[in-house]
Biopython code that builds the backbone (N, CA, C, O; Angstrom):
import numpy as np
from Bio.PDB.StructureBuilder import StructureBuilder

atoms = [
    (1, "MET", "N", (-7.448, 2.349, 20.454)),
    (1, "MET", "CA", (-7.063, 3.562, 21.388)),
    (1, "MET", "C", (-7.300, 3.492, 22.677)),
    (1, "MET", "O", (-8.344, 2.956, 23.048)),
    (2, "LEU", "N", (-6.342, 4.040, 23.659)),
    (2, "LEU", "CA", (-6.605, 3.827, 24.847)),
    (2, "LEU", "C", (-7.640, 4.911, 25.348)),
    (2, "LEU", "O", (-7.729, 6.032, 24.848)),
    (3, "GLU", "N", (-8.483, 4.399, 26.493)),
    (3, "GLU", "CA", (-9.487, 5.211, 26.980)),
    (3, "GLU", "C", (-8.769, 6.070, 28.279)),
    (3, "GLU", "O", (-7.837, 5.650, 28.966)),
    (4, "GLN", "N", (-9.264, 7.012, 28.383)),
    (4, "GLN", "CA", (-8.858, 8.183, 29.428)),
    (4, "GLN", "C", (-8.346, 7.574, 30.705)),
    (4, "GLN", "O", (-7.276, 7.940, 31.193)),
    (5, "SER", "N", (-9.168, 6.569, 31.293)),
    (5, "SER", "CA", (-8.797, 5.809, 32.601)),
    (5, "SER", "C", (-7.759, 4.750, 32.461)),
    (5, "SER", "O", (-7.247, 4.204, 33.438)),
    (6, "ASP", "N", (-7.377, 4.395, 30.892)),
    (6, "ASP", "CA", (-6.311, 3.499, 31.030)),
    (6, "ASP", "C", (-4.973, 4.145, 30.840)),
    (6, "ASP", "O", (-3.933, 3.488, 30.892)),
    (7, "LEU", "N", (-5.004, 5.415, 30.623)),
    (7, "LEU", "CA", (-3.563, 5.976, 30.581)),
    (7, "LEU", "C", (-2.549, 5.737, 31.728)),
    (7, "LEU", "O", (-2.899, 5.848, 32.902)),
    (8, "LYS", "N", (-1.313, 5.412, 31.375)),
    (8, "LYS", "CA", (-0.381, 5.317, 32.452)),
    (8, "LYS", "C", (0.540, 6.712, 32.406)),
    (8, "LYS", "O", (0.564, 7.509, 31.468)),
    (9, "ASN", "N", (1.211, 6.793, 33.523)),
    (9, "ASN", "CA", (2.187, 7.809, 33.397)),
    (9, "ASN", "C", (3.258, 7.359, 32.629)),
    (9, "ASN", "O", (3.726, 6.249, 32.881)),
    (10, "TYR", "N", (3.841, 8.215, 31.501)),
    (10, "TYR", "CA", (4.751, 8.037, 30.574)),
    (10, "TYR", "C", (6.117, 7.338, 31.151)),
    (10, "TYR", "O", (6.756, 6.393, 30.688)),
    (11, "LEU", "N", (6.348, 8.150, 32.352)),
    (11, "LEU", "CA", (7.750, 7.506, 32.948)),
    (11, "LEU", "C", (7.632, 6.251, 33.725)),
    (11, "LEU", "O", (8.658, 5.809, 34.241)),
    (12, "THR", "N", (6.573, 5.657, 33.866)),
    (12, "THR", "CA", (6.298, 4.287, 34.515)),
    (12, "THR", "C", (6.027, 3.176, 33.407)),
    (12, "THR", "O", (5.985, 1.972, 33.658)),
    (13, "MET", "N", (5.864, 3.692, 32.256)),
    (13, "MET", "CA", (5.709, 2.749, 31.158)),
    (13, "MET", "C", (6.916, 2.101, 30.724)),
    (13, "MET", "O", (7.953, 2.764, 30.708)),
    (14, "GLU", "N", (6.924, 0.762, 30.331)),
    (14, "GLU", "CA", (8.255, 0.234, 29.861)),
    (14, "GLU", "C", (8.404, 0.688, 28.372)),
    (14, "GLU", "O", (7.445, 0.865, 27.620)),
    (15, "GLU", "N", (9.560, 0.836, 28.075)),
    (15, "GLU", "CA", (9.880, 1.541, 26.489)),
    (15, "GLU", "C", (9.119, 0.365, 25.527)),
    (15, "GLU", "O", (8.406, 0.616, 24.555)),
    (16, "ASP", "N", (9.400, -0.765, 25.965)),
    (16, "ASP", "CA", (8.858, -1.711, 24.579)),
    (16, "ASP", "C", (7.109, -1.555, 24.607)),
    (16, "ASP", "O", (6.517, -1.600, 23.528)),
    (17, "ASP", "N", (6.329, -1.371, 25.897)),
    (17, "ASP", "CA", (5.149, -1.107, 25.691)),
    (17, "ASP", "C", (4.723, 0.124, 25.013)),
    (17, "ASP", "O", (3.623, 0.186, 24.465)),
    (18, "LEU", "N", (5.564, 1.122, 25.028)),
    (18, "LEU", "CA", (5.207, 2.317, 24.451)),
    (18, "LEU", "C", (5.468, 2.394, 22.857)),
    (18, "LEU", "O", (4.882, 3.175, 22.108)),
    (19, "LEU", "N", (6.411, 1.487, 22.479)),
    (19, "LEU", "CA", (6.812, 1.342, 21.069)),
    (19, "LEU", "C", (6.091, 0.373, 20.507)),
    (19, "LEU", "O", (6.328, 0.190, 19.314)),
    (20, "THR", "N", (5.138, -0.424, 21.090)),
    (20, "THR", "CA", (4.193, -1.148, 20.312)),
    (20, "THR", "C", (2.659, -0.433, 19.994)),
    (20, "THR", "O", (1.785, -0.881, 19.252)),
    (21, "GLN", "N", (2.636, 0.606, 20.664)),
    (21, "GLN", "CA", (1.347, 1.430, 20.236)),
    (21, "GLN", "C", (1.192, 2.042, 18.914)),
    (21, "GLN", "O", (2.145, 2.327, 18.189)),
    (22, "ASP", "N", (-0.030, 2.234, 18.627)),
    (22, "ASP", "CA", (-0.178, 2.980, 17.213)),
    (22, "ASP", "C", (-0.040, 4.569, 17.524)),
    (22, "ASP", "O", (0.079, 5.080, 18.637)),
    (23, "LEU", "N", (-0.079, 5.131, 16.441)),
    (23, "LEU", "CA", (0.235, 6.605, 16.418)),
    (23, "LEU", "C", (-0.688, 7.210, 17.486)),
    (23, "LEU", "O", (-0.222, 7.741, 18.495)),
    (24, "SER", "N", (-2.023, 7.120, 17.244)),
    (24, "SER", "CA", (-3.005, 7.892, 18.059)),
    (24, "SER", "C", (-2.713, 7.549, 19.629)),
    (24, "SER", "O", (-2.699, 8.495, 20.417)),
    (25, "THR", "N", (-2.519, 6.448, 20.026)),
    (25, "THR", "CA", (-2.020, 6.067, 21.299)),
    (25, "THR", "C", (-0.882, 6.785, 21.725)),
    (25, "THR", "O", (-0.873, 7.444, 22.765)),
    (26, "MET", "N", (0.134, 6.674, 20.913)),
    (26, "MET", "CA", (1.336, 7.388, 21.333)),
    (26, "MET", "C", (1.258, 9.108, 21.545)),
    (26, "MET", "O", (1.960, 9.775, 22.305)),
    (27, "ILE", "N", (0.367, 9.508, 20.787)),
    (27, "ILE", "CA", (0.191, 11.052, 20.818)),
    (27, "ILE", "C", (-0.455, 11.299, 21.936)),
    (27, "ILE", "O", (-0.246, 12.367, 22.512)),
    (28, "ILE", "N", (-1.370, 10.354, 22.458)),
    (28, "ILE", "CA", (-2.321, 10.667, 23.638)),
    (28, "ILE", "C", (-1.302, 10.457, 24.854)),
    (28, "ILE", "O", (-1.330, 11.281, 25.768)),
    (29, "ILE", "N", (-0.428, 9.418, 24.899)),
    (29, "ILE", "CA", (0.109, 9.288, 26.005)),
    (29, "ILE", "C", (1.395, 10.120, 26.181)),
    (29, "ILE", "O", (1.784, 10.259, 27.340)),
    (30, "ILE", "N", (2.038, 10.636, 25.287)),
    (30, "ILE", "CA", (3.170, 11.593, 25.000)),
    (30, "ILE", "C", (2.543, 12.901, 25.253)),
    (30, "ILE", "O", (3.137, 13.599, 26.075)),
    (31, "GLY", "N", (1.498, 13.376, 24.740)),
    (31, "GLY", "CA", (0.697, 14.492, 25.124)),
    (31, "GLY", "C", (0.343, 14.683, 26.166)),
    (31, "GLY", "O", (0.503, 15.814, 26.626)),
    (32, "SER", "N", (-0.304, 13.617, 26.990)),
    (32, "SER", "CA", (-0.526, 13.697, 28.467)),
    (32, "SER", "C", (0.458, 14.038, 29.365)),
    (32, "SER", "O", (0.309, 14.773, 30.341)),
    (33, "TYR", "N", (1.716, 13.351, 28.927)),
    (33, "TYR", "CA", (2.789, 13.623, 29.590)),
    (33, "TYR", "C", (3.329, 14.999, 29.695)),
    (33, "TYR", "O", (3.666, 15.476, 30.779)),
    (34, "LEU", "N", (3.418, 15.688, 28.482)),
    (34, "LEU", "CA", (3.870, 16.979, 28.248)),
    (34, "LEU", "C", (2.932, 17.902, 28.988)),
    (34, "LEU", "O", (3.317, 18.795, 29.743)),
    (35, "PHE", "N", (1.511, 17.584, 28.683)),
    (35, "PHE", "CA", (0.649, 18.635, 29.225)),
    (35, "PHE", "C", (0.589, 18.708, 30.724)),
    (35, "PHE", "O", (0.283, 19.747, 31.308)),
    (36, "SER", "N", (0.939, 17.391, 31.438)),
    (36, "SER", "CA", (1.241, 17.453, 32.988)),
    (36, "SER", "C", (2.311, 18.118, 33.401)),
    (36, "SER", "O", (2.418, 18.260, 34.620)),
    (37, "GLY", "N", (3.301, 18.656, 32.574)),
    (37, "GLY", "CA", (4.204, 19.512, 32.789)),
    (37, "GLY", "C", (5.648, 18.578, 32.593)),
    (37, "GLY", "O", (6.680, 19.024, 33.096)),
    (38, "GLY", "N", (5.673, 17.584, 32.024)),
    (38, "GLY", "CA", (6.706, 16.910, 31.363)),
    (38, "GLY", "C", (7.546, 17.618, 30.560)),
    (38, "GLY", "O", (7.014, 18.587, 30.019)),
    (39, "SER", "N", (8.694, 17.431, 30.316)),
    (39, "SER", "CA", (9.746, 18.126, 29.310)),
    (39, "SER", "C", (9.807, 17.106, 28.230)),
    (39, "SER", "O", (9.849, 15.913, 28.533)),
    (40, "ILE", "N", (9.814, 17.507, 26.954)),
    (40, "ILE", "CA", (10.207, 17.134, 25.611)),
    (40, "ILE", "C", (11.414, 16.413, 25.567)),
    (40, "ILE", "O", (11.572, 15.455, 24.811)),
    (41, "ASP", "N", (12.412, 16.897, 26.467)),
    (41, "ASP", "CA", (13.749, 16.538, 26.590)),
    (41, "ASP", "C", (13.823, 15.296, 27.334)),
    (41, "ASP", "O", (14.805, 14.584, 27.128)),
    (42, "ASP", "N", (12.792, 14.855, 28.309)),
    (42, "ASP", "CA", (12.795, 13.749, 28.941)),
    (42, "ASP", "C", (12.155, 12.453, 28.312)),
    (42, "ASP", "O", (12.179, 11.387, 28.927)),
    (43, "VAL", "N", (11.522, 12.595, 26.933)),
    (43, "VAL", "CA", (11.113, 11.685, 26.240)),
    (43, "VAL", "C", (12.271, 11.044, 25.360)),
    (43, "VAL", "O", (12.840, 11.744, 24.523)),
    (44, "ASP", "N", (12.640, 9.629, 25.559)),
    (44, "ASP", "CA", (13.390, 9.092, 24.820)),
    (44, "ASP", "C", (13.628, 9.298, 23.524)),
    (44, "ASP", "O", (12.614, 9.371, 22.830)),
    (45, "ASP", "N", (14.906, 9.444, 22.850)),
    (45, "ASP", "CA", (15.037, 9.650, 21.504)),
    (45, "ASP", "C", (14.539, 8.264, 20.700)),
    (45, "ASP", "O", (14.255, 8.406, 19.510)),
    (46, "ILE", "N", (14.443, 7.199, 21.179)),
    (46, "ILE", "CA", (14.028, 5.869, 20.512)),
    (46, "ILE", "C", (12.471, 5.988, 20.378)),
    (46, "ILE", "O", (11.881, 5.389, 19.479)),
    (47, "VAL", "N", (11.812, 6.781, 21.300)),
    (47, "VAL", "CA", (10.201, 6.723, 21.417)),
    (47, "VAL", "C", (9.912, 8.037, 20.390)),
    (47, "VAL", "O", (8.841, 8.073, 19.784)),
    (48, "LEU", "N", (10.822, 9.019, 20.235)),
    (48, "LEU", "CA", (10.346, 9.867, 19.386)),
    (48, "LEU", "C", (10.693, 9.403, 17.843)),
    (48, "LEU", "O", (9.952, 9.690, 16.903)),
    (49, "ASP", "N", (11.752, 8.750, 17.719)),
    (49, "ASP", "CA", (12.005, 8.075, 16.331)),
    (49, "ASP", "C", (10.933, 7.204, 15.824)),
    (49, "ASP", "O", (10.639, 7.216, 14.628)),
    (50, "ARG", "N", (10.319, 6.429, 16.697)),
    (50, "ARG", "CA", (9.063, 5.526, 16.269)),
    (50, "ARG", "C", (7.817, 6.446, 16.143)),
    (50, "ARG", "O", (6.971, 6.252, 15.270)),
    (51, "MET", "N", (7.743, 7.347, 16.953)),
    (51, "MET", "CA", (6.526, 8.248, 16.610)),
    (51, "MET", "C", (6.865, 9.066, 15.315)),
    (51, "MET", "O", (5.845, 9.298, 14.666)),
    (52, "ALA", "N", (8.038, 9.580, 14.747)),
    (52, "ALA", "CA", (8.340, 9.906, 13.496)),
    (52, "ALA", "C", (7.951, 9.144, 12.400)),
    (52, "ALA", "O", (7.263, 9.538, 11.458)),
    (53, "ASP", "N", (8.551, 7.735, 12.607)),
    (53, "ASP", "CA", (8.077, 6.570, 11.741)),
    (53, "ASP", "C", (6.684, 6.392, 11.375)),
    (53, "ASP", "O", (6.209, 6.329, 10.241)),
    (54, "LEU", "N", (6.057, 6.316, 12.576)),
    (54, "LEU", "CA", (4.659, 6.170, 12.453)),
    (54, "LEU", "C", (4.011, 7.306, 11.669)),
    (54, "LEU", "O", (3.195, 7.024, 10.793)),
    (55, "ILE", "N", (4.358, 8.702, 11.959)),
    (55, "ILE", "CA", (3.919, 9.918, 11.262)),
    (55, "ILE", "C", (4.140, 9.669, 9.969)),
    (55, "ILE", "O", (3.199, 9.775, 9.183)),
    (56, "GLY", "N", (5.426, 9.293, 9.518)),
    (56, "GLY", "CA", (5.728, 9.238, 8.147)),
    (56, "GLY", "C", (4.818, 8.188, 7.562)),
    (56, "GLY", "O", (4.326, 8.424, 6.459)),
    (57, "ASN", "N", (4.498, 6.895, 8.261)),
    (57, "ASN", "CA", (3.918, 5.960, 7.355)),
    (57, "ASN", "C", (2.333, 6.571, 7.342)),
    (57, "ASN", "O", (1.740, 6.205, 6.327)),
    (58, "HIS", "N", (1.656, 7.274, 8.090)),
    (58, "HIS", "CA", (0.491, 7.531, 7.995)),
    (58, "HIS", "C", (0.446, 8.545, 6.729)),
    (58, "HIS", "O", (-0.461, 8.555, 5.897)),
    (59, "LEU", "N", (1.428, 9.281, 6.727)),
    (59, "LEU", "CA", (1.240, 10.435, 5.846)),
    (59, "LEU", "C", (1.749, 9.860, 4.144)),
    (59, "LEU", "O", (1.579, 10.535, 3.129)),
    (60, "ASP", "N", (2.336, 8.590, 4.179)),
    (60, "ASP", "CA", (2.720, 8.014, 2.780)),
    (60, "ASP", "C", (1.531, 8.021, 2.055)),
    (60, "ASP", "O", (0.491, 7.753, 2.655)),
    (61, "GLY", "N", (1.501, 8.341, 0.602)),
    (61, "GLY", "CA", (0.547, 8.206, -0.105)),
    (61, "GLY", "C", (-0.400, 9.429, -0.189)),
    (61, "GLY", "O", (-1.455, 9.383, -0.822)),
    (62, "LEU", "N", (0.016, 10.493, 0.458)),
    (62, "LEU", "CA", (-0.935, 11.716, 0.278)),
    (62, "LEU", "C", (-0.230, 12.364, -0.641)),
    (62, "LEU", "O", (0.989, 12.200, -0.683)),
    (63, "THR", "N", (-0.880, 13.210, -1.533)),
    (63, "THR", "CA", (-0.459, 13.970, -2.576)),
    (63, "THR", "C", (0.152, 15.437, -2.064)),
    (63, "THR", "O", (0.004, 15.770, -0.888)),
    (64, "GLU", "N", (0.713, 16.129, -2.837)),
    (64, "GLU", "CA", (1.355, 17.484, -2.586)),
    (64, "GLU", "C", (0.065, 18.452, -2.049)),
    (64, "GLU", "O", (0.114, 19.246, -1.110)),
    (65, "ASN", "N", (-0.878, 18.215, -2.750)),
    (65, "ASN", "CA", (-2.018, 19.035, -2.751)),
    (65, "ASN", "C", (-2.909, 18.827, -1.642)),
    (65, "ASN", "O", (-3.823, 19.612, -1.389)),
    (66, "THR", "N", (-2.659, 17.758, -0.951)),
    (66, "THR", "CA", (-3.515, 17.184, 0.228)),
    (66, "THR", "C", (-3.472, 18.331, 1.369)),
    (66, "THR", "O", (-2.430, 18.888, 1.713)),
    (67, "SER", "N", (-4.747, 18.604, 1.905)),
    (67, "SER", "CA", (-4.659, 19.559, 3.096)),
    (67, "SER", "C", (-4.991, 18.865, 4.355)),
    (67, "SER", "O", (-6.014, 18.189, 4.466)),
    (68, "ILE", "N", (-4.223, 19.011, 5.207)),
    (68, "ILE", "CA", (-4.261, 18.285, 6.601)),
    (68, "ILE", "C", (-4.784, 19.428, 7.592)),
    (68, "ILE", "O", (-4.133, 20.460, 7.755)),
    (69, "HIS", "N", (-5.730, 19.238, 8.100)),
    (69, "HIS", "CA", (-6.297, 20.065, 9.107)),
    (69, "HIS", "C", (-5.960, 19.715, 10.542)),
    (69, "HIS", "O", (-6.416, 20.389, 11.465)),
]
sb = StructureBuilder()
sb.init_structure("model")
sb.init_model(0)
sb.init_chain("A")
sb.init_seg("    ")
for serial, (resi, resn, name, xyz) in enumerate(atoms, 1):
    if name == "N":
        sb.init_residue(resn, " ", resi, " ")
    sb.init_atom(name, np.array(xyz, "f"), 0.0, 1.0, " ", f" {name:<3s}", serial, name[0])
structure = sb.get_structure()
């Protein structure tokens, strides 16, 4: 996972760099971008698709009764 001092501005990251990150890192990077005033509309669809895939992979194997906090 990236440390706070290692975060890059989302707009200056190469798309390939972002697409190779794990889910936690993508949440930090995109969340930081949005928190700083960026718009979700400015996030590339391919990045959101990759994040959705990572979330799906993370949730695979959970039962219907699993509680997520």
